[in-house]
N, C-alpha and C positions, 0 to 999 in steps of 0.2 A: 253250287252247294250240293253235297253228297246226299244220296237218298236217306242215309241214316240220320244225318243232321236235319234234313227237311222233315223227316217223320217225327223227330224229337220236337222240332219247332211247332208242328201241327198239334201235338199233344199238349204242349205248353199253351198254345192259343186256345185250345178247348178249355183248359183250366182257367184261363183268363176270362173266357166267356161266362163260365159259371160264377166266378168272383164278381164280374160286372153285373150279372143278372141279380145277384144278391143285393147290389146297391139300389136296384130299382124294382125290387120284388113287390108284387101285389097290386091291387087296383088303385086307381086315382081316388083319393078321398082323405078324410081325416082318420081313417082306420089306424089303429095302433100298429106300428111296425113290429116285425118279429126279429129284426136284427139286434145284435148286442148293442148296448148303449155306446155312443161314441160320435165324434165328429167325422163326417164323410168328406166334405169339401170345404175349402176356406179360401177367401180372396181378400186382398187389401182394398179398401176404398181408394178412389183416385187421389185423395189428399194424404193417404198413408196414415191417418189418425184413428182409423177404426177398421174392423174386419167384418165381413159377412160370411156366415158359415151355415151349412146344413148339419142337422143333428138328429139322431134317432135314439129313442128310448121308449119305454112303455107308456109314459105319461107326458113326456116333454119331447116334442119332435117337430121338425119343419125347418124354416129358414129364420135365422136370427142375425142381429147386429150386436157387436160387442166393442168396447174400447180395448186399447192395447194392454190394459191391466187385467183383462178377463171379465170385467163387469158387463153383463148382458143388458143392453139398453133398449132392445126392441125385439118382440116376437112378431115376425112379419107374416108368416104363413104356416098353415098346418099341412099344406100339400107336400108330398115327398117329391122334390124336384131334383133335376140334374144340371150341372154346369152353370151355376149362377155367374153372371158377369155384369159389370156396371158400365154405363156410358162414360165417356171421358169427362163430362161435367159432373158426374156423380148423381144425377137426378133420376136416372132410370135404371132399373135392373131387369135383365132378361134371363130366362131359364127355360129348360125343357121339362115338359110334363108328360109322363107316360100314362096312357089310357088302359082300360081293362082288357082291350083286345090287342095288347102289345104293339100299339101304334103310339105316336107321340107328336106333339107340336110345340112351337115356341110361344111363350106367353111373356108379358111384360107388366110391370107395375112401377109406380113411383118408388123412390128409394125408401120412403117412409111406410110403404105397404098399401097405399091407396091406388085407385084407378087401375085395377086389374083388367087386362085385355088380352085377347088371343091375337097372335101375329101371323101364324101359318096354319093352313087348313089342308093338310095333305094326307094321303092314305098311307104314307110311309112313316118312318121314325126320324124326326128332325132333332138334332142334339148339338151340343158344344157350340153355342152361339158366341160370337166375338164381334164387338163393335169395330168399325173402321176408326182410325184416329181422328178423323174429322167429324165423327158422330153421325154421318149420313147413311151409313149402311150397317146391316148386321149380317155377317158371314156365318154360315152354319154347315154342318154335315147332314146329308140326307141318306138314310139307310133303307133298303128294302127289307121288310119283315124282320126287324131287329130282334124281336122277341123269339123268333123261331130257331135261331142259331143253326142255319143249314150247315152241312158238312164243310169244314174249313179247307178240305183238300179237293173240293170240287169247283168247277168253273162257275157254278150257280152262286157261289158266295162272293163273287166279284161284283158288288152291288152298291158301293158307296161313292158319293161324289160331293163336291163343294158347290154351294149356292150362296147367293146373297139376296137380302131383302132391302129394297130401296125405301127408306122411311118416308120420303116425300110423296111417293106415288103409291106405295103399298105393293108394288110389283116385285115378283121374284125373278131372278136371273141365274142361269146356270153358269158356273165358272169352269168346271172340269167335266169331261165326258169320258172318263177312263174306266168306270166301274171298278174302283179300287177294292182291294181285298182288305176289308175292315180297317178303315182309317182309325188311327189311334188318337192323334191330337191335331188341333188347328189353332194357328195364331196368325195375326196380321202384323206385318212389319210397319214401322211408323211412316214409311213413304206412301202407304195405302196402295201400292202397286204390286206388292208381293205377299204371299202367304207362306207359312211353314206348316208342313204336314209330316206325319210319320205313318207309314203303311208297310205291312209285311212284304208287299210286292208292288212295284210301280211298272205300269204298262206290261204286266205279266212277266217281268224279268225276275229271275230267282235270286233276289237280294232282299235284305232287310235294311232299310235306310231312312234317313231324314232328308227331306227335300225342301228347297226354297223354289217356289213356283211363281212365274210371272202371271199376274191375274189377267192381263190383256192378251197374253199369248201363253196359255197354260201348258203347252207342250215344251216350252222352254223351261228347263229345270236345272237346278244346281244342287248336287249332293252336299250335305253337311256332315262332316266327319270329325267329331271331337277326337283330340289326340289322347288316347288312353294308355299309350305305351309306358309312361312313367309309373303307372300304377299296377303293372303286371310283369311277372318274370317271363311270360310267354312272348316270343318274338312276333312282332307285327300284329299285336292284338288290336282288335277294333271294337268300337262301341257295340256293334251288332253281335259280337261273340259273348257279350255279358248275358245276364239274365234278361233276355229280350222282352219278356212279358211285362215285368215291372218297369223296365227302362222306358219302353215305348209309351206307356200310359202315364209316366211321371214327368215327361218333358214339359218344361215351362219356358217361354220366351219372355225376357224382360220387356217392359213397355217401350223402352227406347231401342230395342233390338240389339243391344250390345252383348247380352249374356244369354246362354242357354243353360238352364238348370235341369238336373235329372238325377235319378238314383241309378246306380250301376253296381254290378257284382263281377269281380274278377272271375273269369271262367275257371281259373286254376283252383279256386276255393269253393266252387259251386257245390261239390259233394263232400267237402271235407268235414263240415260240422265244426270247424275251428273258429277262432275269434274273428276271422274276416269272412265268414261264410255268408253273412247277410249283406243287405244293400248298404252302400255308402253314398253320400250326397256329393255331387260334383257340380262345378260351374265352368263352362267353356266360354272363352272370349271369342265372339263371332268374327273378329277381325283376323286373328291368326290361328284360331282353333286350339290355342294353348288352354290347358285344363288344370284346375286346382281342386283339391279335395277339401270340401267344407267340413264334413263330419264323418268320423269313423263310427260304424255301428254294426253289430252282428245281428240286428233285428231287421225286419222288413219295413224300414222307414221309406217314406215317399214324399217328395216336395209337393206343396200345395200352391205356393205363390212366392214371388219376389216383390218387395215393396217398390213403389214408384221411384224412390231415390236409389234403388239398388243396394240398400244398406242392410236390409233384414230379409230373412227367408222363413216362411212358414212351412212346416212339414208335419206329417202325421206318422203315428206308429200304431201298434195294436193297443186297444183299450182294455187289455186284460187286467191291468192293475187299477183302472179307474173305478170310482165309486161315488155315489151321491151321499153327501152329508149335509142335511138341513138346507137343501136347495142349491148346494154348491157341488159341481162336478169336479172332485178332487183328483189330482194326478191324471188329468185328462190325456187323451191321445193326440192333443194339438200342442205343438212346440214352436218356438221361434229362436233363431240364432243369427248373429251378424254374418255378413258375407265373408269376414276373415276367420270365422269359426269360433269367435268369442261370444260371450253374453248369452250362453244357452239358457233358455227360460221355458218352463212348463206353464201352460195356462190352467189355472184353477178357475173354471168357468162358473161365475156366480149368476144364477138364474133368478135369484130371489126378487129382484125388482120387477120381473115380468110374469111371475107365476099367477098373480091375480089379474093379469091383463092378457089372457090368451086371445088370439085372433079367432074370428068366426071360421068355420070349416072352410079351408081353401083360401081364405083371404084375411087380411087385417081389417080391423074396424076403421 
């Protein structure tokens, strides 16, 4: 990678750091968020019949559950959490909670909002929890001093690794010991022997890439290279040459490991301001790396999840057109589309059923 390209990448990473900081800004509590109203994260329940999402506005914020018609059926927590994920049986949800001193740990509660408990107790920032497919482990990222955002071009920022929590014993185990440079995503393959990560650099090699890593032998790794050539006039274009910031944080692996979902921008259009200047949503077949474009968009759209049956995709965009009307969040920034690109649907999130049933600060009643 040339010095010029690496410098540009560093600047983009710093921008991403600022954007991510905004997602978790402020102390842990039921304090009203300062962010613009909108959905932050969203995932399908294991049965595919409902979604769990985090939402922020002046009066309504926290973790919620809704059906696929947008009716909000439960207000689960007022904590501002990150990376909510559900166990394979749908009974437990785990998420990251950031503290006032820019640290963070993993917490869990039953899917209905009860039985809140803390899972990790570390001085660093634990985030992006993922259940193993047998439900016996929770994998997660552990970052040193996540809130401080040390310089991205220094060796001191190589400070992220993968751990897992054994739910039977409560013991933590380290998977990697590479001091990755800001891990972006983490997913577990259905064989429970491999994980997928995205990191700006692996083993301090000057590449941006997606990796499939053997859990038992973490130095054994396989690069994942989606075929992006059909979507660009540039010769030999790669995934990593697109808008790396939004691409790396938008990656989603389907539950069966068959598909990799992500947002990508053709580098040829990055500075054009034209109709293809924004992100577009793509899906790569993990067997042969063939890629299909799901959705064309000139805005900064970003995938949130793919349904358990691989038929529907949740994605988000800017909430600039969203507004509350009588307890309904109209024209929300949460969308759903079929895998073949049809059936595009915007969620009008109806909060009216839960407005008189807010959870206690930090937990559901």
